[in-house]
C-alpha positions as CSV (number, residue, x, y, z in Angstrom):
1,X,-3.9,10.6,-9.2
2,X,-4.8,13.1,-6.5
3,X,-1.9,15.5,-7.0
4,X,-0.6,17.7,-9.8
5,X,2.9,16.5,-11.0
6,X,4.3,20.0,-11.2
7,X,3.1,20.8,-7.7
8,X,4.6,17.6,-6.4
9,X,7.9,18.5,-8.0
10,X,7.8,21.9,-6.2
11,X,6.9,20.2,-2.9
12,X,9.6,17.6,-3.2
13,X,12.2,20.4,-3.6
14,X,10.8,22.3,-0.6
15,X,10.8,19.2,1.6
16,X,14.5,18.5,0.7
17,X,15.5,22.1,1.5
18,X,13.6,22.0,4.8
19,X,15.1,18.7,5.8
20,X,18.6,20.0,5.2
21,X,18.0,23.1,7.3
22,X,16.4,21.1,10.1
23,X,19.4,18.7,10.2
24,X,21.6,21.7,10.9
25,X,19.3,22.8,13.7
26,X,19.2,19.3,15.2
27,X,23.0,19.5,15.8
28,X,22.4,22.3,18.3
29,X,19.0,21.1,19.7
30,X,18.5,17.4,19.2
31,X,15.0,15.8,19.4
32,X,13.9,13.8,22.5
33,X,14.7,10.5,20.9
34,X,16.9,9.3,18.1
35,X,14.1,7.3,16.5
36,X,10.3,7.8,16.9
37,X,8.1,4.8,16.4
38,X,4.5,3.7,16.5
39,X,3.1,1.4,19.2
40,X,4.1,-1.5,16.9
41,X,7.7,-0.2,16.6
42,X,7.5,1.1,13.1
43,X,9.4,4.3,12.3
44,X,7.5,7.6,12.2
45,X,8.8,10.6,10.1
46,X,8.7,14.1,11.5
47,X,5.8,15.0,9.2
48,X,4.0,13.7,6.2
49,X,3.0,15.4,2.9
50,X,1.3,14.4,-0.4
51,X,4.7,12.9,-1.4
52,X,3.9,10.0,1.0
53,X,0.7,9.3,-0.9
54,X,1.9,10.1,-4.4
55,X,0.5,6.9,-6.0
56,X,-2.9,7.0,-4.2
57,X,-6.0,7.0,-6.4
58,X,-9.0,8.3,-4.6
59,X,-11.7,6.1,-6.0
60,X,-9.5,2.9,-6.1
61,X,-7.9,3.4,-2.7
62,X,-10.5,5.4,-0.7
63,X,-13.8,5.6,-2.4
64,X,-17.0,6.8,-0.7
65,X,-18.4,5.6,2.6
66,X,-20.5,2.4,2.0
67,X,-18.8,1.8,-1.3
68,X,-15.9,-0.5,-2.5
69,X,-13.2,-0.7,-1.3
70,X,-14.9,0.4,2.0
71,X,-11.8,2.2,3.3
72,X,-14.0,4.9,4.7
73,X,-16.6,2.6,6.2
74,X,-19.1,-0.1,5.4
75,X,-22.2,2.1,5.6
76,X,-23.0,5.3,3.7
77,X,-24.2,7.0,6.9
78,X,-22.1,5.2,9.5
79,X,-22.8,6.7,13.0
80,X,-25.0,9.5,11.6
81,X,-27.5,6.7,11.0
82,X,-26.8,4.3,13.9
83,X,-24.2,4.3,16.6
84,X,-22.1,1.2,17.1
85,X,-23.4,-1.5,19.3
86,X,-22.1,-0.9,22.9
87,X,-21.6,-4.6,23.7
88,X,-20.1,-5.0,27.1
89,X,-18.4,-8.3,27.7
90,X,-19.4,-10.0,30.9
91,X,-19.9,-13.3,32.6
92,X,-18.8,-14.8,35.9
93,X,-19.7,-17.3,38.5
94,X,-23.2,-18.7,38.0
95,X,-25.8,-18.1,35.2
96,X,-28.0,-16.3,37.8
97,X,-25.2,-13.8,38.8
98,X,-24.3,-13.2,35.1
99,X,-27.9,-12.7,34.3
100,X,-28.1,-9.9,36.9
101,X,-25.0,-8.2,35.4
102,X,-26.6,-8.3,31.9
103,X,-29.7,-6.7,33.2
104,X,-27.6,-4.1,35.0
105,X,-25.7,-3.3,31.8
106,X,-29.0,-3.0,29.7
107,X,-30.4,-0.6,32.4
108,X,-27.2,1.5,32.0
109,X,-27.6,1.7,28.3
110,X,-25.6,-1.2,26.8
111,X,-27.1,-2.1,23.4
112,X,-25.8,-5.6,23.1
113,X,-24.8,-8.5,25.3
114,X,-21.4,-10.3,25.1
115,X,-21.0,-13.6,27.0
116,X,-17.8,-14.6,28.7
117,X,-17.6,-18.3,29.5
118,X,-15.4,-19.9,32.1
119,X,-12.4,-22.0,31.0
120,X,-14.0,-25.5,31.5
121,X,-16.9,-24.4,29.2
122,X,-14.4,-23.0,26.6
123,X,-12.7,-26.4,26.4
124,X,-15.8,-28.5,26.5
125,X,-15.7,-29.8,30.1
126,X,-18.6,-29.9,32.5
127,X,-18.2,-28.3,36.0
128,X,-17.9,-31.8,37.6
129,X,-14.9,-32.8,35.5
130,X,-11.6,-33.2,37.4
131,X,-9.9,-30.7,35.1
132,X,-12.5,-28.1,36.0
133,X,-11.6,-28.1,39.6
134,X,-10.8,-24.6,40.8
135,X,-11.8,-22.9,37.5
136,X,-15.6,-23.0,37.6
137,X,-17.0,-19.5,37.1
138,X,-13.7,-17.8,37.5
139,X,-13.1,-16.0,34.2
140,X,-16.6,-16.3,32.8
141,X,-19.9,-18.0,33.4
142,X,-20.2,-21.8,33.8
143,X,-22.6,-23.3,31.2
144,X,-23.0,-27.1,31.5
145,X,-26.4,-27.5,29.9
146,X,-29.5,-25.9,28.4
147,X,-30.8,-25.4,31.9
148,X,-27.9,-23.0,32.6
149,X,-28.5,-21.2,29.4
150,X,-32.1,-20.8,30.3
151,X,-31.1,-19.2,33.6
152,X,-28.5,-17.0,31.9
153,X,-31.1,-15.4,29.6
154,X,-34.0,-15.4,32.0
155,X,-36.1,-12.3,31.5
156,X,-34.0,-11.2,28.5
157,X,-36.1,-11.3,25.3
158,X,-33.8,-12.8,22.6
159,X,-35.8,-11.2,19.8
160,X,-34.9,-7.7,21.2
161,X,-31.2,-8.1,21.9
162,X,-28.1,-8.9,19.9
163,X,-25.8,-11.4,21.7
164,X,-22.2,-12.2,21.1
165,X,-20.7,-15.4,22.6
166,X,-16.9,-15.7,23.0
167,X,-16.7,-19.4,22.4
168,X,-14.7,-21.4,19.9
169,X,-14.1,-25.1,20.0
170,X,-17.6,-25.8,21.4
171,X,-19.3,-23.0,19.5
172,X,-21.8,-25.3,17.8
173,X,-23.0,-26.5,21.2
174,X,-23.5,-23.1,22.7
175,X,-25.2,-21.8,19.5
176,X,-27.6,-24.8,19.7
177,X,-28.3,-23.9,23.3
178,X,-29.0,-20.3,22.4
179,X,-31.4,-21.4,19.6
180,X,-33.2,-23.8,22.0
181,X,-33.6,-21.0,24.7
182,X,-35.1,-18.8,22.0
183,X,-37.6,-21.4,21.0
184,X,-38.7,-21.8,24.6
185,X,-39.3,-18.0,24.6
186,X,-41.3,-18.3,21.4
187,X,-38.6,-16.7,19.3
188,X,-37.8,-18.3,16.0
189,X,-34.2,-18.9,14.9
190,X,-34.8,-16.5,12.0
191,X,-35.2,-13.6,14.4
192,X,-32.0,-14.2,16.3
193,X,-29.2,-11.6,15.9
194,X,-25.7,-12.0,17.2
195,X,-22.3,-13.7,16.8
196,X,-20.4,-16.7,17.9
197,X,-16.6,-16.2,17.8
198,X,-16.1,-19.8,16.4
199,X,-12.5,-19.0,15.3
200,X,-10.4,-22.0,16.1
201,X,-7.3,-21.1,14.1
202,X,-6.4,-18.2,16.4
203,X,-6.8,-20.6,19.4
204,X,-3.9,-22.7,17.9
205,X,-2.0,-19.4,17.3
206,X,-2.5,-17.4,20.5
207,X,-4.9,-18.7,23.1
208,X,-4.9,-22.5,23.5
209,X,-8.6,-23.2,24.2
210,X,-8.9,-25.8,21.5
211,X,-10.3,-29.3,21.6
212,X,-10.3,-31.0,18.2
213,X,-7.7,-31.3,15.5
214,X,-7.7,-28.8,12.6
215,X,-9.7,-30.8,10.0
216,X,-12.7,-31.7,12.1
217,X,-12.6,-28.2,13.7
218,X,-12.9,-26.7,10.2
219,X,-15.7,-29.1,9.4
220,X,-17.7,-27.9,12.5
221,X,-17.2,-24.3,11.4
222,X,-18.4,-24.9,7.9
223,X,-21.4,-26.9,9.2
224,X,-22.3,-23.8,11.2
225,X,-22.0,-21.6,8.1
226,X,-24.3,-23.9,6.2
227,X,-26.8,-24.4,8.9
228,X,-27.1,-20.7,9.8
229,X,-27.3,-19.6,6.1
230,X,-30.5,-21.7,5.9
231,X,-31.9,-21.4,9.4
232,X,-30.4,-18.4,11.3
233,X,-29.9,-15.9,8.5
234,X,-29.3,-12.8,10.7
235,X,-26.6,-14.6,12.8
236,X,-22.9,-13.8,12.3
237,X,-21.4,-17.3,12.0
238,X,-17.8,-16.5,12.9
239,X,-15.9,-13.6,14.4
240,X,-12.4,-13.9,12.9
241,X,-10.3,-12.7,15.7
242,X,-7.2,-10.6,15.7
243,X,-7.8,-9.5,19.2
244,X,-6.0,-12.4,20.8
245,X,-3.2,-12.3,18.2
246,X,-2.5,-8.7,19.3
247,X,-2.8,-9.6,23.0
248,X,-0.1,-12.2,22.4
249,X,2.2,-9.4,21.3
250,X,1.8,-9.0,17.6
251,X,2.2,-5.7,15.7
252,X,-0.7,-3.9,14.1
253,X,0.3,-5.2,10.6
254,X,0.6,-8.8,12.0
255,X,-2.8,-8.5,13.6
256,X,-4.3,-7.6,10.2
257,X,-2.2,-10.1,8.1
258,X,-2.7,-13.1,10.4
259,X,-6.4,-12.4,11.0
260,X,-7.2,-12.0,7.3
261,X,-5.1,-15.1,6.5
262,X,-7.3,-17.1,9.0
263,X,-10.3,-15.5,7.2
264,X,-9.1,-16.8,3.9
265,X,-8.7,-20.3,5.3
266,X,-12.3,-20.3,6.5
267,X,-13.6,-19.1,3.2
268,X,-11.6,-21.8,1.3
269,X,-12.9,-24.5,3.7
270,X,-16.5,-23.3,3.1
271,X,-16.0,-23.3,-0.7
272,X,-14.5,-26.8,-0.5
273,X,-17.5,-28.0,1.4
274,X,-19.7,-26.8,-1.5
275,X,-21.0,-23.5,-0.2
276,X,-21.4,-20.5,-2.5
277,X,-19.3,-17.5,-1.6
278,X,-22.2,-15.0,-1.5
279,X,-24.3,-17.4,0.6
280,X,-22.1,-17.3,3.7
281,X,-19.5,-14.4,3.2
282,X,-22.0,-11.6,4.2
283,X,-22.3,-13.2,7.7
284,X,-18.5,-13.3,8.4
285,X,-17.4,-10.8,11.0
286,X,-14.1,-9.8,12.5
287,X,-12.8,-8.9,15.9
288,X,-9.9,-6.5,16.5
289,X,-7.9,-5.0,19.3
290,X,-7.6,-1.3,20.1
291,X,-4.2,-0.2,21.5
292,X,-2.9,3.1,22.6
293,X,-1.3,4.5,19.4
294,X,-4.5,6.2,18.2
295,X,-3.3,7.1,14.7
296,X,-1.8,3.7,14.0
297,X,-4.9,1.9,15.2
298,X,-7.2,4.1,13.1
299,X,-5.0,3.3,10.1
300,X,-5.1,-0.4,10.9
301,X,-8.9,-0.6,10.8
302,X,-9.0,1.2,7.5
303,X,-6.3,-1.0,6.0
304,X,-8.1,-4.2,7.1
305,X,-11.3,-3.1,5.5
306,X,-9.7,-2.2,2.2
307,X,-7.5,-5.3,2.0
308,X,-10.5,-7.7,2.8
309,X,-12.6,-6.0,0.1
310,X,-9.9,-6.6,-2.4
311,X,-9.3,-10.2,-1.3
312,X,-13.0,-11.0,-1.6
313,X,-13.5,-9.3,-4.9
314,X,-10.3,-10.3,-6.7
315,X,-9.4,-13.7,-5.1
316,X,-12.8,-15.2,-4.4
317,X,-14.8,-13.4,-7.1
318,X,-17.6,-12.4,-4.7
319,X,-20.4,-10.5,-6.4
320,X,-22.6,-9.4,-3.4
321,X,-21.2,-6.1,-2.0
322,X,-22.0,-7.4,1.5
323,X,-19.4,-10.2,1.0
324,X,-16.7,-7.6,0.5
325,X,-17.6,-5.6,3.6
326,X,-15.3,-6.2,6.6
327,X,-17.6,-5.6,9.7
328,X,-15.9,-5.8,13.0
329,X,-16.2,-5.7,16.7
330,X,-13.5,-4.0,18.8
331,X,-12.3,-4.6,22.4
332,X,-9.9,-2.2,24.1
333,X,-6.5,-3.7,24.8
334,X,-6.4,-5.9,27.9
335,X,-2.7,-6.2,27.7
336,X,-2.3,-2.4,27.9
337,X,-3.9,-2.2,31.3
338,X,-1.7,-1.8,34.3
339,X,-2.2,-3.0,37.9
340,X,-0.3,0.1,39.0
341,X,-2.4,3.2,39.3
342,X,-5.5,1.5,37.8
343,X,-7.4,4.8,37.4
344,X,-4.9,5.5,34.6
345,X,-6.6,2.7,32.7
346,X,-9.7,4.9,32.3
347,X,-7.6,7.3,30.2
348,X,-6.0,4.5,28.1
349,X,-9.5,3.1,27.4
350,X,-10.7,6.5,26.3
351,X,-7.9,6.8,23.8
352,X,-8.6,3.3,22.5
353,X,-12.3,4.0,22.3
354,X,-11.6,7.0,20.1
355,X,-9.3,4.8,17.9
356,X,-12.1,2.2,17.4
357,X,-14.7,4.9,16.6
358,X,-12.6,6.9,14.3
359,X,-11.7,3.7,12.6
360,X,-15.3,2.8,12.0
361,X,-16.1,-0.1,14.3
362,X,-19.5,-1.8,14.3
363,X,-19.5,-2.7,18.0
364,X,-17.3,-2.1,20.9
365,X,-16.4,-3.4,24.4
366,X,-14.5,-1.1,26.7
367,X,-12.4,-2.7,29.4
368,X,-12.7,-1.6,33.0
369,X,-10.1,0.1,35.1
370,X,-9.6,-2.8,37.5
371,X,-9.3,-5.7,35.0
372,X,-5.6,-6.0,35.5
373,X,-6.4,-7.0,39.1
374,X,-9.7,-8.9,39.0
375,X,-13.1,-9.2,37.4
376,X,-14.6,-5.7,37.1
377,X,-17.0,-4.3,39.7
378,X,-20.3,-2.7,38.7
379,X,-18.8,0.8,39.3
380,X,-15.9,0.1,37.0
381,X,-18.1,-1.4,34.3
382,X,-20.4,1.6,34.5
383,X,-17.4,4.0,33.9
384,X,-16.3,1.8,31.0
385,X,-19.7,2.0,29.4
386,X,-20.0,5.7,30.1
387,X,-16.7,6.2,28.2
388,X,-18.4,4.9,25.1
389,X,-21.5,7.0,25.7
390,X,-19.6,10.2,26.2
391,X,-17.6,9.6,23.0
392,X,-20.8,8.8,21.2
393,X,-22.8,11.8,22.4
394,X,-20.4,14.5,23.5
395,X,-17.1,14.3,21.5
396,X,-18.5,15.2,18.1
397,X,-16.5,12.5,16.3
398,X,-19.7,10.6,15.3
399,X,-21.1,13.6,13.4
400,X,-18.9,13.0,10.3
401,X,-17.8,9.8,8.6
402,X,-14.1,8.9,8.6
403,X,-13.0,12.3,9.9
404,X,-9.3,11.6,9.7
405,X,-9.4,10.7,6.0
406,X,-7.1,12.8,3.9
407,X,-4.5,13.2,6.6
408,X,-1.2,12.6,4.9
409,X,0.0,10.5,7.8
410,X,-3.2,8.5,8.2
411,X,-3.4,7.7,4.4
412,X,0.4,6.8,4.3
413,X,0.1,4.6,7.4
414,X,-3.1,2.9,6.1
415,X,-1.3,1.9,2.9
416,X,1.8,0.9,4.8
417,X,-0.1,-1.5,7.1
418,X,-2.1,-2.9,4.1
419,X,1.1,-3.6,2.2
420,X,2.8,-5.2,5.2
421,X,-0.3,-7.3,6.0
422,X,-0.4,-8.5,2.4
423,X,3.2,-9.6,2.5
424,X,2.3,-11.8,5.5
425,X,-0.6,-13.3,3.6
426,X,1.6,-14.1,0.6
427,X,4.1,-15.8,2.9
428,X,1.3,-17.8,4.5
429,X,0.0,-18.8,1.1
430,X,3.5,-20.0,0.1
431,X,3.6,-22.1,3.2
432,X,0.3,-23.8,2.2
433,X,-2.2,-21.6,4.1
434,X,-3.0,-20.6,7.6
435,X,-3.3,-24.1,9.1
436,X,0.1,-25.2,7.6
437,X,1.7,-21.9,8.8
438,X,0.4,-22.6,12.3
439,X,1.7,-26.2,12.2
440,X,5.1,-25.1,11.2
441,X,5.1,-22.4,14.0
442,X,5.7,-19.5,11.5
443,X,2.9,-17.3,12.8
444,X,3.6,-18.1,16.5
445,X,7.3,-17.2,16.0
446,X,6.6,-13.9,14.3
447,X,4.3,-12.9,17.2
448,X,6.8,-14.0,19.8
449,X,9.6,-12.0,18.1
450,X,7.3,-8.9,18.1
451,X,6.3,-9.4,21.7
452,X,10.0,-9.8,22.7
453,X,11.0,-6.5,21.0
454,X,8.1,-4.6,22.7
455,X,9.0,-6.0,26.1
456,X,12.6,-5.1,25.6
457,X,11.6,-1.5,24.8
458,X,9.6,-1.3,28.0
459,X,12.2,-2.7,30.2
460,X,14.9,-0.5,28.8
461,X,12.7,2.6,29.4
462,X,12.7,3.4,25.7
463,X,8.9,3.0,25.8
464,X,7.2,4.7,28.7
465,X,4.2,3.0,30.4
466,X,2.9,5.6,32.8
467,X,2.8,4.4,36.4
468,X,4.7,1.2,35.7
469,X,8.2,2.1,34.5
470,X,7.9,5.9,35.0
471,X,5.9,8.3,37.2
472,X,5.4,5.6,39.9
473,X,3.9,6.4,43.2
474,X,3.5,4.6,46.5
475,X,0.2,2.7,46.4
476,X,-2.0,1.0,49.0
477,X,-3.2,-2.5,48.3
478,X,-6.4,-2.4,46.2
479,X,-9.7,-2.8,47.9
480,X,-13.2,-3.7,46.9
481,X,-12.2,-6.1,44.1
482,X,-14.7,-8.6,42.8
483,X,-14.0,-12.2,43.8
484,X,-15.8,-15.3,42.7
485,X,-17.0,-17.5,45.6
486,X,-15.2,-20.8,45.6
487,X,-18.5,-22.4,46.5
488,X,-19.7,-21.8,42.9
489,X,-18.0,-25.0,41.7
490,X,-19.9,-27.1,44.3
491,X,-23.2,-25.4,43.4
492,X,-22.7,-26.3,39.7
493,X,-21.8,-29.9,40.5
494,X,-25.0,-30.2,42.6
495,X,-27.1,-28.7,39.8
496,X,-25.5,-31.1,37.3
497,X,-26.3,-34.1,39.5
498,X,-29.9,-33.0,39.9
499,X,-30.2,-32.4,36.1
500,X,-28.9,-35.9,35.3
501,X,-31.3,-37.5,37.8
502,X,-34.4,-35.8,36.4
503,X,-33.9,-35.7,32.7
504,X,-34.9,-38.4,30.2
505,X,-31.6,-40.3,30.1
506,X,-32.8,-42.8,27.5
507,X,-33.5,-39.8,25.2
508,X,-30.1,-38.3,26.0
509,X,-28.4,-41.6,25.1
510,X,-30.4,-41.8,21.8
511,X,-29.4,-38.2,20.7
512,X,-25.8,-38.7,21.6
513,X,-25.7,-42.0,19.6
514,X,-27.2,-40.2,16.6
515,X,-24.6,-37.4,17.0
516,X,-21.8,-40.0,17.1
517,X,-23.0,-41.5,13.8
518,X,-23.2,-38.1,12.2
519,X,-19.7,-37.2,13.3
520,X,-18.4,-40.4,11.7
521,X,-20.1,-39.5,8.4
522,X,-20.3,-36.3,6.5
523,X,-23.8,-34.9,7.3
524,X,-24.2,-31.5,9.0
525,X,-23.9,-32.1,12.7
526,X,-25.8,-29.0,13.8
527,X,-29.3,-30.5,13.8
528,X,-28.0,-33.5,15.8
529,X,-26.3,-31.2,18.4
530,X,-29.5,-29.2,18.7
531,X,-31.5,-32.4,19.4
532,X,-29.0,-33.4,22.1
533,X,-29.1,-30.0,23.7
534,X,-32.9,-30.0,23.8
535,X,-32.7,-33.4,25.6
536,X,-30.5,-31.7,28.2
537,X,-27.4,-33.6,27.2
538,X,-24.5,-31.6,28.8
539,X,-21.8,-29.7,27.1
540,X,-19.2,-32.2,28.3
541,X,-21.2,-35.2,27.1
542,X,-21.7,-33.7,23.6
543,X,-18.0,-32.7,23.3
544,X,-16.9,-36.2,24.6
545,X,-18.8,-37.7,21.7
546,X,-16.9,-35.5,19.3
547,X,-13.6,-36.2,21.1
548,X,-14.3,-39.9,20.6
549,X,-14.7,-39.5,16.9
550,X,-12.4,-36.6,16.1
551,X,-9.6,-37.0,18.7
552,X,-7.9,-34.0,20.3
553,X,-5.4,-31.5,19.0
554,X,-1.9,-31.8,20.4
555,X,0.5,-28.9,20.0
556,X,3.6,-30.4,18.3
557,X,5.5,-27.3,17.3
558,X,8.7,-26.5,19.3
559,X,9.2,-22.8,19.2
């Protein structure tokens, strides 16, 4: 126990007396609002004391940086040893244009690449597919084949950079392309560092860019776990994502609870496939959102770290300390950006950046001021990156580890979020696990209810969004926005036609047939996908083979 019982008794009496006096004063001079809440709508008291942390045990609940339960960070030196990776998310139009943006970001000081793919790529369609019409290159880069991936990383040494790829259903295919590009550069798979998102459960929950049903999707994920543990040991094989759960409208506690429940499902699937916990768990990574309530967000990250450490140690009996460390990437909240007065978004992103850094993130993407309107311009991206660099080098918050630790409020809120998240996990366990909870619509309904409550508070004016429902001004139409040329789609189609005419189509047919056979059986499909990719089979052709064997997921829940 941290506090002396006699002192706590004295404090309790003092707080009761102060509360009674203040209630009398409030009759004459009421507070601004009847109820004060966090960004998630949870009540906030006037102030916090040791009474709010009376049961906390320092070593069991906090510990030291780099030591179990990792509440205070996963490294003993944190940012004093190495700053977080400044991984700016980018991708649009063609591979060549995205390649130029990546080189620009590296020149400006970005320390990691993060690839955004267009919607056809995300759902396994080539750019010449009828369903891709009008979407090619719009919200990310179009990647149809290894040839596109070669252009995307032209002049970028893959043994020198860490690359994150936001891809889920076709994650195995894009990873295979990345490995093949590295080989062409003379870089072995053992040297590659980076992450594939590869989190299909949150697609069923919050985004919708799924392809295959649950069971074969989980098989693909565990095949990647196994393949990378043997061949790409520095690669993070999944980024279990709460970001999109929060974007869909969840609370902070729901973001933690539902994300870790998905993590539990992936661990259980890997164990069922015969993998050993400490062979794959150290390469699991997570992806969280950063919203505007700075103190709630800091507490959220600390709660997630502590809860995951306990789950891995107590539930899954992990022995390797690395298996218990929740390492995570953060992106500032896209849903918090406003089209009104877009320069206000620079301030929002700064607050969110501080939350992520004070919470101990391992990498960070900062959104740009104009992203509520269009893809970000180079000027906007530079400001977003400079925000991270100023926080890193000028704010002083990187000089000490977990600087808000010991705050009565932070510690109380950390425990509160952990407890609420654990209740969600227990409910999901009772329903039969994350996949079953998704199929019944439980998780989706919880998020919808939270999103509805938040929207009501904005529309009523109870929650102020500066420039949108208060402090509005007359604004001219925005100028200088980045637009993707509609001709990109035709260019991609022409390149695909040329590729198919000049490749060894007999070899392509042979590799796709072998992949089909592997999908029908139980062997790991990653080597077969890699063979097909190297033969310049397209993303759509490879995914069509898997569609033929696995079928497609159909949303059946009526919410």
